[in-house]
OpenMM code with the backbone's topology and positions (N, CA, C; nanometers):
from openmm import Vec3, app, unit

residues = "UNK UNK UNK UNK UNK UNK UNK UNK UNK UNK UNK UNK UNK UNK UNK UNK UNK UNK UNK UNK UNK UNK UNK UNK UNK UNK UNK UNK UNK UNK UNK UNK UNK UNK UNK UNK UNK UNK UNK UNK UNK UNK UNK UNK UNK UNK UNK UNK UNK UNK UNK UNK UNK UNK UNK UNK UNK UNK UNK UNK UNK UNK UNK UNK UNK UNK UNK UNK UNK UNK UNK UNK UNK UNK UNK UNK UNK UNK UNK UNK UNK UNK UNK UNK UNK UNK UNK UNK UNK UNK UNK UNK UNK UNK UNK UNK UNK UNK UNK UNK UNK UNK UNK UNK UNK UNK UNK UNK UNK UNK UNK UNK UNK UNK UNK UNK UNK UNK UNK UNK UNK UNK UNK UNK UNK UNK UNK UNK UNK".split()
positions = [
    Vec3(0.0842, -0.1171, 0.0000),
    Vec3(0.0000, 0.0000, 0.0000),
    Vec3(0.0892, 0.1241, 0.0000),
    Vec3(0.0526, 0.2227, -0.0825),
    Vec3(0.1313, 0.3452, -0.0825),
    Vec3(0.0893, 0.4307, 0.0366),
    Vec3(0.1736, 0.5257, 0.0765),
    Vec3(0.1379, 0.6082, 0.1928),
    Vec3(0.0038, 0.6790, 0.1755),
    Vec3(-0.0721, 0.6831, 0.2829),
    Vec3(-0.2060, 0.7428, 0.2788),
    Vec3(-0.2047, 0.8903, 0.2441),
    Vec3(-0.0963, 0.9605, 0.2758),
    Vec3(-0.0916, 1.1049, 0.2497),
    Vec3(-0.0445, 1.1386, 0.1080),
    Vec3(-0.0346, 1.0384, 0.0198),
    Vec3(0.0092, 1.0624, -0.1174),
    Vec3(-0.0962, 1.1410, -0.1938),
    Vec3(-0.0599, 1.2585, -0.2487),
    Vec3(-0.1569, 1.3348, -0.3261),
    Vec3(-0.1849, 1.2671, -0.4599),
    Vec3(-0.3055, 1.2812, -0.5077),
    Vec3(-0.3453, 1.2223, -0.6358),
    Vec3(-0.3250, 1.3233, -0.7475),
    Vec3(-0.3105, 1.2722, -0.8690),
    Vec3(-0.3069, 1.3568, -0.9864),
    Vec3(-0.1804, 1.4381, -1.0053),
    Vec3(-0.0702, 1.3950, -0.9457),
    Vec3(0.0559, 1.4686, -0.9597),
    Vec3(0.1593, 1.3811, -1.0301),
    Vec3(0.2560, 1.4456, -1.0903),
    Vec3(0.3670, 1.3760, -1.1555),
    Vec3(0.4742, 1.3488, -1.0499),
    Vec3(0.4431, 1.2579, -0.9565),
    Vec3(0.5282, 1.2362, -0.8398),
    Vec3(0.5605, 1.0891, -0.8156),
    Vec3(0.5612, 1.0108, -0.9216),
    Vec3(0.5726, 0.8663, -0.9058),
    Vec3(0.7045, 0.8219, -0.8426),
    Vec3(0.8146, 0.8936, -0.8676),
    Vec3(0.9420, 0.8564, -0.8060),
    Vec3(0.9401, 0.8750, -0.6555),
    Vec3(0.8806, 0.9844, -0.6113),
    Vec3(0.8697, 1.0099, -0.4674),
    Vec3(0.7781, 0.9064, -0.4028),
    Vec3(0.6695, 0.8717, -0.4714),
    Vec3(0.5769, 0.7693, -0.4209),
    Vec3(0.6506, 0.6369, -0.4048),
    Vec3(0.7343, 0.6031, -0.5019),
    Vec3(0.8086, 0.4773, -0.4958),
    Vec3(0.9036, 0.4756, -0.3762),
    Vec3(0.9771, 0.5842, -0.3552),
    Vec3(1.0695, 0.5907, -0.2412),
    Vec3(0.9924, 0.5830, -0.1095),
    Vec3(0.8840, 0.6588, -0.0974),
    Vec3(0.8050, 0.6573, 0.0262),
    Vec3(0.7503, 0.5176, 0.0541),
    Vec3(0.6997, 0.4518, -0.0493),
    Vec3(0.6415, 0.3181, -0.0330),
    Vec3(0.7470, 0.2178, 0.0111),
    Vec3(0.8612, 0.2181, -0.0568),
    Vec3(0.9657, 0.1214, -0.0229),
    Vec3(1.0316, 0.1506, 0.1111),
    Vec3(1.0394, 0.2784, 0.1482),
    Vec3(1.0988, 0.3143, 0.2775),
    Vec3(0.9998, 0.2991, 0.3923),
    Vec3(0.8702, 0.2874, 0.3597),
    Vec3(0.7695, 0.2748, 0.4652),
    Vec3(0.7509, 0.4039, 0.5428),
    Vec3(0.7651, 0.5174, 0.4733),
    Vec3(0.7512, 0.6479, 0.5386),
    Vec3(0.6382, 0.7264, 0.4740),
    Vec3(0.5855, 0.8283, 0.5407),
    Vec3(0.4826, 0.9115, 0.4789),
    Vec3(0.5356, 0.9816, 0.3532),
    Vec3(0.4464, 1.0087, 0.2612),
    Vec3(0.4822, 1.0777, 0.1380),
    Vec3(0.5519, 1.2101, 0.1677),
    Vec3(0.4986, 1.2873, 0.2610),
    Vec3(0.5547, 1.4191, 0.2935),
    Vec3(0.7009, 1.4088, 0.3384),
    Vec3(0.7359, 1.3024, 0.4112),
    Vec3(0.8745, 1.2841, 0.4548),
    Vec3(0.9657, 1.2552, 0.3347),
    Vec3(0.9184, 1.1724, 0.2423),
    Vec3(0.9975, 1.1435, 0.1219),
    Vec3(1.0108, 1.2693, 0.0359),
    Vec3(0.9048, 1.3454, 0.0263),
    Vec3(0.9090, 1.4693, -0.0515),
    Vec3(1.0127, 1.5659, 0.0068),
    Vec3(1.0197, 1.5745, 0.1391),
    Vec3(1.1192, 1.6600, 0.2047),
    Vec3(1.2621, 1.6177, 0.1688),
    Vec3(1.2847, 1.4862, 0.1597),
    Vec3(1.4175, 1.4364, 0.1222),
    Vec3(1.4515, 1.4821, -0.0195),
    Vec3(1.3572, 1.4717, -0.1119),
    Vec3(1.3835, 1.5133, -0.2497),
    Vec3(1.4073, 1.6640, -0.2591),
    Vec3(1.3338, 1.7411, -0.1827),
    Vec3(1.3545, 1.8861, -0.1835),
    Vec3(1.4912, 1.9190, -0.1237),
    Vec3(1.5279, 1.8506, -0.0153),
    Vec3(1.6579, 1.8712, 0.0485),
    Vec3(1.7723, 1.8370, -0.0468),
    Vec3(1.7603, 1.7246, -0.1159),
    Vec3(1.8692, 1.6768, -0.2012),
    Vec3(1.8697, 1.7381, -0.3402),
    Vec3(1.7515, 1.7683, -0.3935),
    Vec3(1.7434, 1.8047, -0.5353),
    Vec3(1.6566, 1.9263, -0.5661),
    Vec3(1.5960, 1.9859, -0.4634),
    Vec3(1.5108, 2.1033, -0.4812),
    Vec3(1.3997, 2.0812, -0.5833),
    Vec3(1.3466, 1.9620, -0.5861),
    Vec3(1.2351, 1.9338, -0.6767),
    Vec3(1.1458, 1.8260, -0.6193),
    Vec3(1.0285, 1.8146, -0.6743),
    Vec3(0.9349, 1.7152, -0.6229),
    Vec3(0.8451, 1.6580, -0.7325),
    Vec3(0.8989, 1.6434, -0.8521),
    Vec3(0.8205, 1.5871, -0.9615),
    Vec3(0.8776, 1.4508, -1.0001),
    Vec3(0.8528, 1.4086, -1.1227),
    Vec3(0.9072, 1.2812, -1.1707),
    Vec3(1.0570, 1.2804, -1.1460),
    Vec3(1.1090, 1.1759, -1.0907),
    Vec3(1.2481, 1.1726, -1.0490),
    Vec3(1.3275, 1.0700, -1.1290),
    Vec3(1.4533, 1.1018, -1.1513),
    Vec3(1.5417, 1.0097, -1.2215),
    Vec3(1.5849, 0.8982, -1.1263),
    Vec3(1.6433, 0.7956, -1.1850),
    Vec3(1.6934, 0.6856, -1.1036),
    Vec3(1.8030, 0.7359, -1.0099),
    Vec3(1.8838, 0.8325, -1.0544),
    Vec3(1.9918, 0.8864, -0.9709),
    Vec3(1.9339, 0.9567, -0.8487),
    Vec3(1.8282, 1.0305, -0.8674),
    Vec3(1.7665, 1.1003, -0.7544),
    Vec3(1.7059, 1.0023, -0.6554),
    Vec3(1.6469, 0.8956, -0.7055),
    Vec3(1.5934, 0.7939, -0.6143),
    Vec3(1.7056, 0.7231, -0.5398),
    Vec3(1.8178, 0.6956, -0.6076),
    Vec3(1.9322, 0.6340, -0.5396),
    Vec3(1.9835, 0.7245, -0.4285),
    Vec3(1.9924, 0.8554, -0.4549),
    Vec3(2.0334, 0.9506, -0.3517),
    Vec3(1.9381, 0.9474, -0.2334),
    Vec3(1.8086, 0.9415, -0.2613),
    Vec3(1.7084, 0.9401, -0.1541),
    Vec3(1.7198, 0.8132, -0.0705),
    Vec3(1.7351, 0.6969, -0.1355),
    Vec3(1.7510, 0.5723, -0.0604),
    Vec3(1.8757, 0.5780, 0.0275),
    Vec3(1.9855, 0.6304, -0.0253),
    Vec3(2.1090, 0.6421, 0.0537),
    Vec3(2.0887, 0.7357, 0.1725),
    Vec3(2.0221, 0.8489, 0.1488),
    Vec3(1.9961, 0.9450, 0.2559),
    Vec3(1.9119, 0.8816, 0.3671),
    Vec3(1.8207, 0.7929, 0.3285),
    Vec3(1.7333, 0.7256, 0.4249),
    Vec3(1.7991, 0.6018, 0.4868),
    Vec3(1.9218, 0.5728, 0.4478),
    Vec3(1.9947, 0.4595, 0.5051),
    Vec3(1.9510, 0.3247, 0.4531),
    Vec3(1.8927, 0.3221, 0.3340),
    Vec3(1.8452, 0.1951, 0.2774),
    Vec3(1.9535, 0.1343, 0.1890),
    Vec3(1.9669, 0.0048, 0.1967),
    Vec3(2.0686, -0.0659, 0.1182),
    Vec3(2.0155, -0.0992, -0.0203),
    Vec3(2.0813, -0.0480, -0.1217),
    Vec3(2.0484, -0.0814, -0.2599),
    Vec3(2.1321, -0.2024, -0.2982),
    Vec3(2.0668, -0.3074, -0.3380),
    Vec3(2.1369, -0.4311, -0.3723),
    Vec3(2.1840, -0.4315, -0.5173),
    Vec3(2.1088, -0.3613, -0.6032),
    Vec3(2.1445, -0.3611, -0.7447),
    Vec3(2.0747, -0.2451, -0.8127),
    Vec3(2.1430, -0.1862, -0.9102),
    Vec3(2.0791, -0.0892, -0.9976),
    Vec3(2.1159, -0.1283, -1.1401),
    Vec3(2.0200, -0.1159, -1.2291),
    Vec3(2.0435, -0.1580, -1.3675),
    Vec3(1.9779, -0.0580, -1.4603),
    Vec3(2.0528, -0.0174, -1.5625),
    Vec3(2.0015, 0.0697, -1.6679),
    Vec3(2.0040, -0.0116, -1.7967),
    Vec3(1.8934, -0.0163, -1.8672),
    Vec3(1.8837, -0.0999, -1.9859),
    Vec3(1.9092, -0.0197, -2.1123),
    Vec3(1.9807, -0.0822, -2.2036),
    Vec3(2.0026, -0.0261, -2.3367),
    Vec3(1.9133, -0.1011, -2.4338),
    Vec3(1.9086, -0.0568, -2.5544),
    Vec3(1.8239, -0.1226, -2.6551),
    Vec3(1.8747, -0.2632, -2.6811),
    Vec3(1.7882, -0.3590, -2.6987),
    Vec3(1.6434, -0.3474, -2.6806),
    Vec3(1.6070, -0.3560, -2.5319),
    Vec3(1.5279, -0.2639, -2.4894),
    Vec3(1.4830, -0.2633, -2.3498),
    Vec3(1.3721, -0.3672, -2.3344),
    Vec3(1.3762, -0.4434, -2.2254),
    Vec3(1.2733, -0.5469, -2.2090),
    Vec3(1.1375, -0.4851, -2.1747),
    Vec3(1.0322, -0.5527, -2.2145),
    Vec3(0.8999, -0.5116, -2.1676),
    Vec3(0.8901, -0.5494, -2.0204),
    Vec3(0.7977, -0.4885, -1.9507),
    Vec3(0.7793, -0.5245, -1.8099),
    Vec3(0.7430, -0.6721, -1.7988),
    Vec3(0.6650, -0.7227, -1.8930),
    Vec3(0.6264, -0.8640, -1.8901),
    Vec3(0.7505, -0.9539, -1.8965),
    Vec3(0.8416, -0.9230, -1.9880),
    Vec3(0.9638, -1.0038, -1.9990),
    Vec3(1.0519, -0.9852, -1.8757),
    Vec3(1.0646, -0.8600, -1.8288),
    Vec3(1.1459, -0.8320, -1.7104),
    Vec3(1.0960, -0.9118, -1.5900),
    Vec3(0.9644, -0.9222, -1.5749),
    Vec3(0.9069, -0.9967, -1.4625),
    Vec3(0.9438, -1.1448, -1.4675),
    Vec3(0.9638, -1.1997, -1.5873),
    Vec3(0.9963, -1.3423, -1.5982),
    Vec3(1.1461, -1.3696, -1.5997),
    Vec3(1.2279, -1.2694, -1.6373),
    Vec3(1.3717, -1.2943, -1.6505),
    Vec3(1.4571, -1.2311, -1.5409),
    Vec3(1.4119, -1.1217, -1.4819),
    Vec3(1.4959, -1.0465, -1.3886),
    Vec3(1.4365, -1.0373, -1.2484),
    Vec3(1.3079, -1.0192, -1.2393),
    Vec3(1.2395, -0.9975, -1.1114),
    Vec3(1.2608, -1.1150, -1.0163),
    Vec3(1.2987, -1.0820, -0.8936),
    Vec3(1.3151, -1.1806, -0.7871),
    Vec3(1.2143, -1.1458, -0.6776),
    Vec3(1.1131, -1.2289, -0.6557),
    Vec3(1.0092, -1.1977, -0.5569),
    Vec3(1.0608, -1.1806, -0.4137),
    Vec3(1.1843, -1.2207, -0.3878),
    Vec3(1.2413, -1.2045, -0.2534),
    Vec3(1.2846, -1.0601, -0.2279),
    Vec3(1.2808, -0.9756, -0.3306),
    Vec3(1.3259, -0.8368, -0.3188),
    Vec3(1.2174, -0.7404, -0.3631),
    Vec3(1.2346, -0.6156, -0.3267),
    Vec3(1.1436, -0.5090, -0.3675),
    Vec3(1.2170, -0.4184, -0.4652),
    Vec3(1.1406, -0.3527, -0.5533),
    Vec3(1.2005, -0.2761, -0.6619),
    Vec3(1.1317, -0.1421, -0.6831),
    Vec3(1.2103, -0.0475, -0.7331),
    Vec3(1.1603, 0.0757, -0.7919),
    Vec3(1.1972, 0.0638, -0.9396),
    Vec3(1.0969, 0.0577, -1.0269),
    Vec3(1.1190, 0.0284, -1.1681),
    Vec3(1.0725, 0.1463, -1.2534),
    Vec3(1.1644, 0.1970, -1.3367),
    Vec3(1.1280, 0.3014, -1.4312),
    Vec3(1.0836, 0.2345, -1.5602),
    Vec3(0.9603, 0.2611, -1.5987),
    Vec3(0.9097, 0.2160, -1.7279),
    Vec3(0.8899, 0.3410, -1.8127),
    Vec3(0.8468, 0.3254, -1.9334),
    Vec3(0.8273, 0.4389, -2.0222),
    Vec3(0.7373, 0.5431, -1.9564),
    Vec3(0.7962, 0.6563, -1.9161),
    Vec3(0.7202, 0.7683, -1.8620),
    Vec3(0.6610, 0.7519, -1.7234),
    Vec3(0.7067, 0.6533, -1.6470),
    Vec3(0.6451, 0.6294, -1.5160),
    Vec3(0.7413, 0.5511, -1.4275),
    Vec3(0.7191, 0.5587, -1.2961),
    Vec3(0.7941, 0.4773, -1.1997),
    Vec3(0.6940, 0.3925, -1.1229),
    Vec3(0.7197, 0.2629, -1.1183),
    Vec3(0.6367, 0.1684, -1.0435),
    Vec3(0.7142, 0.1186, -0.9226),
    Vec3(0.6417, 0.0775, -0.8219),
    Vec3(0.6995, 0.0081, -0.7081),
    Vec3(0.6520, -0.1358, -0.7154),
    Vec3(0.7437, -0.2275, -0.6984),
    Vec3(0.7061, -0.3689, -0.6877),
    Vec3(0.7515, -0.4138, -0.5499),
    Vec3(0.6535, -0.4399, -0.4657),
    Vec3(0.6801, -0.4732, -0.3260),
    Vec3(0.5924, -0.5904, -0.2845),
    Vec3(0.6552, -0.6914, -0.2276),
    Vec3(0.5828, -0.8096, -0.1791),
    Vec3(0.4940, -0.8697, -0.2878),
    Vec3(0.5438, -0.8709, -0.4109),
    Vec3(0.4710, -0.9325, -0.5221),
    Vec3(0.3591, -0.8481, -0.5804),
    Vec3(0.3485, -0.7238, -0.5370),
    Vec3(0.2420, -0.6359, -0.5874),
    Vec3(0.3019, -0.5161, -0.6601),
    Vec3(0.2329, -0.4730, -0.7648),
    Vec3(0.2686, -0.3499, -0.8356),
    Vec3(0.1885, -0.2377, -0.7722),
    Vec3(0.2587, -0.1324, -0.7301),
    Vec3(0.1929, -0.0186, -0.6654),
    Vec3(0.2308, 0.1106, -0.7360),
    Vec3(0.1353, 0.2002, -0.7464),
    Vec3(0.1595, 0.3367, -0.7913),
    Vec3(0.0405, 0.4210, -0.7491),
    Vec3(0.0306, 0.5430, -0.7999),
    Vec3(-0.0771, 0.6310, -0.7575),
    Vec3(-0.2150, 0.5789, -0.7973),
    Vec3(-0.2229, 0.5000, -0.9033),
    Vec3(-0.3517, 0.4433, -0.9464),
    Vec3(-0.3838, 0.3176, -0.8673),
    Vec3(-0.2857, 0.2295, -0.8545),
    Vec3(-0.3045, 0.1024, -0.7830),
    Vec3(-0.2472, 0.1175, -0.6424),
    Vec3(-0.3137, 0.1971, -0.5633),
    Vec3(-0.2670, 0.2360, -0.4302),
    Vec3(-0.2547, 0.1176, -0.3346),
    Vec3(-0.3426, 0.0214, -0.3464),
    Vec3(-0.3392, -0.0974, -0.2604),
    Vec3(-0.2545, -0.2085, -0.3224),
    Vec3(-0.2181, -0.1916, -0.4499),
    Vec3(-0.1364, -0.2895, -0.5197),
    Vec3(-0.2188, -0.3932, -0.5938),
    Vec3(-0.1626, -0.4404, -0.7032),
    Vec3(-0.2212, -0.5499, -0.7796),
    Vec3(-0.1111, -0.6518, -0.8056),
    Vec3(-0.1466, -0.7796, -0.8221),
    Vec3(-0.0440, -0.8800, -0.8511),
    Vec3(0.0326, -0.8445, -0.9786),
    Vec3(0.1607, -0.8770, -0.9826),
    Vec3(0.2433, -0.8428, -1.0984),
    Vec3(0.1839, -0.8962, -1.2284),
    Vec3(0.1245, -1.0145, -1.2245),
    Vec3(0.0673, -1.0743, -1.3458),
    Vec3(-0.0509, -0.9938, -1.4004),
    Vec3(-0.1120, -0.9106, -1.3185),
    Vec3(-0.2283, -0.8321, -1.3609),
    Vec3(-0.1940, -0.6881, -1.3973),
    Vec3(-0.0665, -0.6543, -1.3969),
    Vec3(-0.0272, -0.5162, -1.4242),
    Vec3(-0.0664, -0.4748, -1.5657),
    Vec3(-0.1318, -0.3597, -1.5802),
    Vec3(-0.1659, -0.3109, -1.7141),
    Vec3(-0.0438, -0.2513, -1.7853),
    Vec3(0.0694, -0.2449, -1.7177),
    Vec3(0.1907, -0.1853, -1.7733),
    Vec3(0.2826, -0.2885, -1.8394),
    Vec3(0.2381, -0.4103, -1.8578),
    Vec3(0.3259, -0.5183, -1.9034),
    Vec3(0.3885, -0.4937, -2.0405),
    Vec3(0.3269, -0.4092, -2.1237),
    Vec3(0.3822, -0.3830, -2.2568),
    Vec3(0.4777, -0.2635, -2.2584),
    Vec3(0.4895, -0.1934, -2.1465),
    Vec3(0.5813, -0.0798, -2.1364),
    Vec3(0.7247, -0.1313, -2.1282),
    Vec3(0.8178, -0.0487, -2.1726),
    Vec3(0.9597, -0.0850, -2.1704),
    Vec3(1.0238, -0.0445, -2.0377),
    Vec3(1.1042, -0.1333, -1.9826),
    Vec3(1.1760, -0.1061, -1.8595),
    Vec3(1.3017, -0.0267, -1.8944),
    Vec3(1.3149, 0.0913, -1.8357),
    Vec3(1.4303, 0.1771, -1.8579),
    Vec3(1.5413, 0.1455, -1.7564),
    Vec3(1.4998, 0.1221, -1.6308),
    Vec3(1.5954, 0.0928, -1.5238),
    Vec3(1.5222, 0.0320, -1.4060),
    Vec3(1.5991, -0.0278, -1.3166),
    Vec3(1.5407, -0.0748, -1.1905),
    Vec3(1.6411, -0.0575, -1.0779),
    Vec3(1.5850, -0.0419, -0.9588),
    Vec3(1.6622, -0.0381, -0.8351),
    Vec3(1.6079, -0.1518, -0.7496),
    Vec3(1.6967, -0.2425, -0.7117),
    Vec3(1.6549, -0.3561, -0.6276),
    Vec3(1.7000, -0.3311, -0.4856),
    Vec3(1.6062, -0.3427, -0.3913),
    Vec3(1.6377, -0.3254, -0.2501),
    Vec3(1.6300, -0.4593, -0.1789),
] * unit.nanometer
topology = app.Topology()
chain = topology.addChain("A")
for resn in residues:
    res = topology.addResidue(resn, chain)
    for name in ("N", "CA", "C"):
        topology.addAtom(name, app.Element.getBySymbol(name[0]), res)
């Protein structure tokens, strides 16, 4: 579940992903992004890595994909390890995959990875925690 204080209708998916994976309120994650980067919109993988480090979270792996970038469907079958949680950048969006569920501002309570409507989107990068 994403933090209850997450505002709807904003381009804030990277902050939502960090807040969800860190288990902190959205406002606290937003403060970290403002402190580190003076912004609070869609965030790059580098900005999320900075935020995880600032929060003392251990990043186990980061990966940036070159062409051909895998679809989320292929990534889920070839790379995803259900024992870990992820912040995944897909085309124009950041998803959180936590405890086998895909979470974002639309799927606030999470949906199983197999039911994700984003399966045809290309994975740009992932951060494994």
